N, C-alpha and C positions, 0 to 999 in steps of 0.2 A: 653034737654039742655046737651051739652057735659060736662063731668066732668073735673076738673082741671088736673087730671092725663092724660086724653086723650089729652088735649090741650098741655101738655108738650111734647108729642110725635111728634108733628108736626115739620117737619124739615124746614130748610131755603129754600130748593128747592121746597117746596110745594107752593100752591097758597097763603097761609097766612104767616105772619112774624113769626120768631122763638121766642121761649121763651128766655128771656134775659140771664138766667143762663147758657144756652147752647152755648152762643156766646163766642168763645175762645179768649177773650181779644182783639177783633178787629184785629186779626193777618191776616185774610184772605181777609178782605175788610175794606174800610174806615167806620168810625162811621156814623150812620144815623143822619140826621137833626131831630130836635124835632117834626117837623110836618110830618114826613114820617111814613109809616105803622109800621116799626119795632119799632120805638120809641113809637108810640101810643100803640102797643101791650104790650111793657114792662111797660108802665105806667098803663095800664088796669090790668095787672097781679099784681100790687103792692097794697096791702091792707093798705092804708094809715091810717086806723083807729087804726092799731097796732103801737102805738108810741114807738120809740126806743130811749132809754136814752144813754147818753155817756158811762156809765158804761157797759151797755148791749153790745154796739157796740165794746168796747175795749175787753170785755171778750169773744166775739164771740158767744153770746147766742141770737142774734137777730133772730126772727122767719122768716125773709125774707132778701133779699139783702138790704144792707144799701145804700141809694141813697145820694151820696155826690156831691155837686155842687161847681165848681171852676170857677171864672170869671176873665176876663182881656181883654187887647187890643191885646196882642200877635203879636206885629209888628216885622217884621224881626225875625221870629220864630227861636230860638236858644236853646242851651243846657240848659240854665237856665230855660226856659219855660218847656222843657221836664222833667227836674228834679223836678220841682214844681208839675207837673201833676203826675209824678211817686209817689211822696210823698202822694198826695191826694188819688191815687188809692190804696196805701198800708196803708192808715191810719187805716183801720179795716179789719178783714176778710170778704170776700164776699162783696166787694164794687162795686156798679154800679155808674160809674163816668159820670156826666153831666158837660159840659164845656160851659160857656156862653162867647161869643165874641161880644164886643161892635161894633156898626156900625160906619161908617165914620162920619155921622152927629153928633152923640153924642161925639165922640172922638175929632173931630176937634173943636167943641164948647167948650169943657172943658179942653182938654190937648194939643191940637195943631195938626199940620199936621203930617200924618203918611207916612212912606216910601211905604208901601203896602196898597192897597185899601182893603175894607172889604171882598170882595169876595176872594181875595188871602189869607187873614188872616183866613177866614173860612176853606178854603181847606187845609191850612198848619196845622191847629190844628186837624181837623177831621182825618187826616192821621197819627196822633201820636198813637202808639200802646196802650197807656194807656186809651184812650178816648172811652167811650161807646156810647155817644150821644152828639150832638152839638146843642146849642141854639143860633140861629142867632139874631142879634140886641138885645143883652142882655141889661137889664136896668142898669143904672149907680148905682142906689141904689135898693136893693132887698127889697120888701115889702111882707106882708103876702099873698096877692093874688098870687104873683108870686111863692111863696113857695108852696102854695096849688095846683096851676095849675100843677106844675112839680113834686109834691109829694117829696119835698126835705127834707131830715132829717138833714143834716149838711152842713155848708159852710166851704170850705178849702181855706185859703189865708195866706200870711205872716202876721206877727203880728204887722207890722208897721201901725200906724193910717193913715187912708185915709180920707181926708176932701174934701168938695166941696166948700170951701170958707167960710163956716160958722164956721170952727174950730171944728166941731163935727165929730168924726170918724163914717163913714157910717156902720161899722160893730159893733159898740158899743152895739146896741140893741141885736144883735144875740149872742154876747159874754155874755151878761147878762142872756140870756135864755139858755145857755149851748149848743148852736148849732154851735159853732165856733171851727174849728180845725186848729191849726197853722202849717204852713209849713215854711221851711227855704229857704232863698234866696241863690243863688250861687254868692259868692263874685267875683267882677271883671268882671262879665258877665251880661250885660243888653243891651237893645236896645239903650239907650242913650250912653253907652260906644262904641257900634259899630258905631253909627252915628258920634261920636266924632273922631274916628279913620279915618273915611272917610273924614271928614272936615279937619282934620289935614294934611292929605296927598292928598288934593284936586287936586293939579297939577298932581300928579302921576296917579291918577285914570282918570283924564280927558285925559291925554296923552295916557293912556292905551286904553281907549275906542275909541279915535280917530284912534289909530293904528289898532283897530279891526273893523273899518269900520263905526263907528257912525259919523254923520255929526255934524258940529259946531252948527247948529240950534237945533238939538236934545239934545245937551248938554248945550244949552243956553250959548255958548261961543262966544265972539266977534271975528271979522275978524282978528284983530291984535293978540289977544291971540291965535287964532287958528294957525296962521303962526308961532308964537313963540313956541308953543307946538310941532308943526310938525318939526321945526328945531331942537329942543331938542331931539325929537325922532330919527332924522337922526344922530345927534351927538352920541347918546347912541348906535345906531346901528353900527356906525363906531368903537366906543370903544370896543363893543363886538366882532367885527370882528378882531380888533387888538389883543385883549386878546386871541381869539381862535387861531390866527396865531402864537402868541408867545407860546401858549400851545402846538401847533403842532410841532413847532421848538424844544421846550424842549423835547417833546416825542421822536422826531427823534434823537436828540443829545444823549439822554439816551440810545436809541437803538444802535446808532453807537458806543458809549463808551462800551456798553456791548459786542458787536461783536468784537471790538478791543481788549478788555480784554481777551475774549476767544481765539482769534487768537494769541495774544501775548503769552499766556500760551503755546500754541502749538509750537510757534516759539522758545521759551526758552527751552522747552523740547527737540526739535530737535537739537538746538545749543549745549546743554549740552551733548547730545548723540554723537555728532560729535567732539566737541572740549573740552569736560570736561576732568577731570583727568583720568577717566576710559573710555574715548571716543575712537572712532575708529581712529581718526587722531593721538592721542597720542600713541596708540598701534602700528600704522604703523610706526611712527617715532622711537619708541623704537626698533622694529624689524629691521628697516633699520640700525640703529646704530650698533646693534649687528652683522649684516651681514658685514658691512663695517669694523668693528674692527677685525672681524675674517679674512677678506681678507687681511688686511694690516699688521697684526702681523706676524713675521718670526717664523719658527719652533724652538723650544727650543734646545740649544747645549747639546751634551751628557756629562755626568759626567766622571771624570777621571777613576773611577773604572770600569765603563762600557766600556770605551775606551780600557783599558788594557785587559779586558776580550775579547773584540772584536779582538784586535791584537793577543791575544793568540789563538783565534779560527781560524784566517785567516793566521797566520804565519806557515811556513813549520816546520816539526818536527826538533828538535835540532840534530845537528850532534853527532853521537855516535862514540866514539873512538873504533875502532875495532882492536882487536889484531889478528895479524896473528897467526893463529893456524892451520897451515897445518897439523900438527900432534902434538897433545899435548904431546904425549909421546916421540917425537923426541928430540934428544939431542940438546941443544942450544936454546930451545923455551923460556925458562925462561930468558936466556941472551938477546935474541932479544927483549923480552918484556921490560926488564929493560933498554935496550939501547934506548927505545923510537921509535921503528919501527912502522910506521903508515901504514895504508892500502893504496891501490892505489888511492882510492877516495880522501883521505885526501891529498895525494901528488898532485893530480890534482887540488884540490881546492887551495892548497898553491901556485901552479904555476900560477893559474889564478889571485890570489891576488897580486902576484909580478908584473905581467904584468900590 
């Protein structure tokens, strides 16, 4: 007979199922059903004669994995369900989580019609990462035989009382025995809330499915309502096209304004460069004015002092009275000088002046 240590070494890829503690939180495959080999092996490996108290489970001193059971309908599986299963999985260290899902027969008889059938609900739950084993057609009320068959140590559920019409909480007996672990609901998220949203916007979802190709018969819609919904879809389509066209026009207008602004800046810079105060045109006008003023202005008249100096430079030398001095020592020279005897040149000049 193989030892327990030898059995633990058997891998999932071998002919037999793996040891439950080696299964990595159902991350690589969906959880097995309770009647499949992996679940049978996990159950066989559990020594149910070793009773685990609530204190032992909380302290982490349990000698084996703690088998916790959570049950429900899990219709339209949502985050509230996932959070509830996460709380059950983390209630104690080393938890092996079993989840029971009620069948259509029991659910429709006691609670009403579901959106998903039981097969869809089974598959939704067993693919949740926190689930280690799934029990199909779970009982509405858990008895001792069911607890013993699946070797269940604790039941995990929210603490609200659940009755079957008798006014007695179905979990009351388990609470008295210390086998109940309370989980918390997620406020504002439930299957009833989701169904209420769909019913509230019934027309919207019918029109949506008609637009996606569903027939009126599949949606249980009358001929008149079908035509009404299709007309509404066409109107909404036209509105969307109009909004899109307006948005395109707005985008093009913004693009045009941006280009115009960029070009206007270039135009203003060019204009200022040409016609501004320091622009080329102003400089050309200033230079032209200077040239015209220089051409039209006469030369300045000479000053009197300068004129006299010029006359002095250009006039012939002044006449010099020359005294005849043929012989300064000759007698009568002084008398001739005293008598005013002029030279021949002076006499000639005098004669010209008389004429």
